[in-house]
C-alpha positions, -999 to 999 in steps of 0.1 A, spaced: -582 170 69 -552 159 97 -535 125 96 -529 101 67 -551 96 33 -561 66 17 -579 57 -15 -602 22 -14 -627 5 -31 -659 -8 -13 -698 -8 -14 -714 10 20 -751 21 26 -760 58 26 -791 63 49 -801 94 56 -802 103 97 -839 108 89 -848 84 76 -867 99 50 -853 80 22 -842 43 20 -808 33 22 -788 40 -11 -761 16 -21 -720 42 -28 -688 33 -38 -662 45 -5 -640 63 -23 -615 79 0 -614 83 35 -591 96 63 -602 101 103 -629 133 97 -637 127 58 -648 101 33 -656 102 -5 -680 80 -22 -694 81 -52 -732 78 -56 -766 81 -83 -784 102 -51 -775 135 -56 -772 146 -15 -784 182 -1 -748 200 14 -756 195 56 -780 167 54 -773 145 81 -763 111 70 -752 73 83 -727 52 63 -731 22 65 -708 -13 57 -703 -42 82 -686 -30 105 -690 1 99 -720 30 112 -704 61 107 -720 97 116 -714 124 89 -725 151 71 -728 160 35 -703 193 29 -700 187 -9 -721 177 -39 -703 170 -73 -717 158 -102 -695 136 -123 -699 126 -159 -717 94 -145 -725 104 -106 -721 126 -81 -690 128 -58 -699 133 -24 -677 146 7 -693 139 40 -674 152 70 -674 127 98 -704 141 132 -711 130 165 -671 128 179 -664 99 149 -628 96 137 -621 68 117 -594 50 121 -578 10 99 -576 -2 131 -612 -4 135 -629 -7 102 -607 -15 68 -621 -8 35 -619 -33 10 -584 -25 -12 -570 7 10 -542 26 0 -524 51 18 -517 83 -7 -485 94 5 -477 135 -10 -461 140 -39 -425 155 -36 -420 195 -53 -398 187 -89 -364 203 -75 -368 242 -89 -408 246 -90 -424 278 -73 -440 274 -41 
């Protein structure tokens, strides 16, 4: 992961590249130039090709991590086909830049 990371909340549609499943609603929770993290009721298999769709956005990606949570699945997807997200091209709702925490004085490395 390079560059800045952002927390967000934006309803998106996830569709499979091969169109074998109807588009599914998901909530985009985090994004940076190379990856997107979203919450979904669908458990997508690792390595499957997807497209993250929203008005003004059609981002090709592949699922790299799926984690079961209490009420849904956390999906981490890496953008593919040379796609790189930037907030000038498309901005999700409720975008908040994450600033790295500073290490406390005397904290171990």
